[in-house]
C-alpha positions in Angstrom: 235.2 163.2 -49.4 236.9 166.0 -47.6 239.9 165.7 -45.3 241.1 167.9 -42.4 243.9 167.5 -40.0 242.6 167.7 -36.4 246.0 167.0 -34.8 249.3 166.9 -36.5 252.3 166.7 -34.2 254.4 164.0 -36.0 253.3 161.3 -33.6 254.0 157.7 -34.6 250.4 156.6 -34.5 247.8 158.1 -36.8 244.0 157.9 -36.2 241.9 158.3 -39.4 238.4 159.2 -38.3 235.5 158.8 -40.7 232.9 161.2 -39.4 229.1 160.9 -39.6 226.7 162.4 -42.1 226.4 166.2 -42.0 229.1 166.6 -39.4 232.3 168.7 -39.2 235.3 169.0 -36.9 233.2 170.4 -34.0 232.4 166.8 -32.9 236.0 166.3 -31.9 236.5 169.6 -30.1 236.5 168.0 -26.7 238.5 165.0 -27.7 241.9 164.5 -26.0 244.2 163.5 -28.8 247.0 162.4 -26.6 249.9 160.9 -28.6 247.9 160.5 -31.8 247.9 162.4 -35.0 244.3 162.7 -36.2 243.1 163.0 -39.8 239.3 163.5 -40.2 237.4 162.4 -43.3 233.9 163.8 -43.8 231.3 165.1 -46.3 230.4 162.1 -48.5 228.8 164.1 -51.3 231.6 162.7 -53.5 233.5 159.5 -52.8 236.7 160.7 -54.4 239.4 160.8 -51.7 242.9 162.2 -51.9 245.0 161.4 -48.8 248.3 163.0 -47.7 251.3 160.8 -47.5 251.0 158.4 -44.5 254.4 156.6 -45.0 256.0 158.1 -41.9 253.5 156.6 -39.5 254.4 153.4 -37.7 250.8 152.6 -37.0 247.5 153.6 -38.6 244.1 153.0 -36.9 240.8 153.7 -38.7 237.8 154.6 -36.5 234.5 155.3 -38.2 231.2 156.5 -36.7 227.6 156.3 -38.0 227.5 156.9 -41.8 231.3 157.0 -41.7 231.3 153.3 -41.4 229.7 153.0 -44.8 232.1 155.6 -46.2 235.1 153.9 -44.8 233.9 150.6 -46.3 234.1 152.2 -49.7 237.7 153.1 -49.2 240.9 151.0 -49.6 242.9 152.8 -46.9 245.4 150.4 -45.4 245.4 150.3 -41.6 246.4 148.1 -38.6 243.0 148.3 -36.9 239.5 149.3 -38.2 236.8 150.0 -35.7 233.2 150.7 -36.5 231.0 152.6 -34.0 227.2 152.8 -34.4 227.0 152.2 -38.1 227.0 149.5 -40.7 228.4 149.0 -44.3 224.8 149.0 -45.6 223.1 152.1 -44.3 220.0 151.9 -46.5 218.7 148.5 -45.5 215.7 147.7 -43.3 217.5 144.7 -41.8 221.2 145.7 -41.6 221.0 149.5 -41.6 218.3 152.2 -41.6 214.9 151.5 -43.1 214.9 153.1 -46.6 211.5 154.7 -45.9 213.0 156.5 -42.9 216.1 157.4 -44.8 214.0 159.0 -47.6 211.7 160.7 -45.2 214.6 162.3 -43.3 215.9 163.7 -46.6 212.5 164.9 -47.8 211.5 166.7 -44.6 214.9 168.0 -43.5 214.4 171.5 -42.0 215.5 173.4 -38.9 212.8 171.9 -36.7 213.4 168.3 -37.8 217.1 168.8 -37.5 216.7 169.7 -33.9 214.5 166.6 -33.3 217.0 164.4 -35.1 219.9 165.7 -33.1 218.1 165.0 -29.9 217.5 161.4 -31.1 221.1 161.1 -32.0 222.0 162.1 -28.4 219.4 159.8 -26.8 217.4 162.7 -25.3 217.3 166.4 -24.5 219.6 166.3 -21.5 222.6 164.9 -23.5 221.8 167.2 -26.4 221.9 170.2 -24.1 225.3 169.1 -22.7 226.7 168.3 -26.2 225.0 170.7 -28.6 228.1 172.9 -29.1 229.8 169.8 -30.7 227.2 169.7 -33.4 228.1 171.1 -36.9 227.5 174.6 -38.2 226.9 173.3 -41.7 223.9 174.6 -43.6 220.7 172.6 -44.0 220.9 172.5 -47.8 224.5 171.3 -47.6 223.5 168.4 -45.3 220.5 167.6 -47.4 222.7 167.4 -50.6 225.1 165.1 -48.8 222.3 162.8 -47.7 221.0 162.5 -51.2 224.4 161.8 -52.5 224.9 159.0 -50.0 221.5 157.5 -51.1 222.7 157.6 -54.7 226.1 156.1 -53.8 224.4 153.2 -51.9 222.8 151.9 -55.1 226.3 151.1 -56.5 228.4 150.6 -53.4 231.4 148.3 -53.2 232.6 146.8 -49.9 236.4 147.0 -49.8 237.1 146.8 -46.1 237.3 144.1 -43.4 236.5 145.4 -40.0 238.4 144.2 -36.9 235.6 145.1 -34.4 232.3 146.9 -34.1 230.9 148.8 -31.2 227.1 148.9 -30.9 225.2 151.4 -28.6 222.4 149.8 -26.8 220.4 153.1 -27.0 221.1 153.8 -30.6 217.9 155.2 -32.1 219.4 155.8 -35.6 221.1 152.5 -36.5 219.0 150.2 -34.3 221.1 147.8 -32.2 219.3 144.7 -33.6 220.2 145.8 -37.2 223.8 146.4 -36.3 224.0 142.9 -34.7 222.6 141.5 -37.9 225.0 143.4 -40.1 228.1 142.2 -38.2 227.0 138.6 -37.4 229.3 136.0 -38.8 231.8 138.5 -40.2 233.1 140.9 -37.5 233.6 140.7 -33.7 231.1 143.1 -32.1 229.9 144.1 -28.7 227.1 146.1 -27.3 227.6 148.8 -24.7 225.4 151.4 -22.9 225.5 154.3 -25.3 223.1 156.3 -27.6 224.0 156.9 -31.3 226.2 159.8 -30.2 229.5 158.4 -28.8 231.3 161.7 -27.9 229.7 162.0 -24.5 231.0 158.6 -23.5 234.4 158.8 -25.2 236.8 161.7 -24.9 240.1 160.0 -25.9 241.1 157.7 -28.7 242.9 155.2 -26.5 239.6 154.3 -24.8 238.1 153.4 -28.1 241.1 151.4 -29.2 241.0 149.4 -26.0 237.3 148.4 -26.3 
């Protein structure tokens, strides 16, 4: 896992954001960070994670999106609040994640044309994609494909180290289907469904809104 400071102003409250697969810091380029420091974690080719010292923060909130929910579940980062958005701890699962056949096909057929189609599905359609496409990553196709294969390999031997405080489910999510997300959280984690595609950054432009859900 890689880390990058998105906002570092010696605020009292730290947001640790676990990004989605294949993403970079562009997804947060329109986010109003307010009075939060923000540390992004991304690129799950390796699950090794080295964090900077967090001892000066009065509060730490963990927010994870998409495949970042799984990645955060593998970590033992201590936090006051852990929120999952449009993802589950078991991403390669036909009942509580993504059907393994779809997962494998996405990896095998990953090319420029299919990436465009995938990004539009993430956004819930062409209109949102056109409005948000500058927030999508500049990472190379091969780099994203390597990461997805690594995630598939890691999933075979994953460990669940995290309890989640709440989960947010997008009713229009075409990647992690809402029914599968409900199944993943049922009986373990408070969860609610809101009107949103898989891509949350069109609906949320500040961290406090997410924390207040």
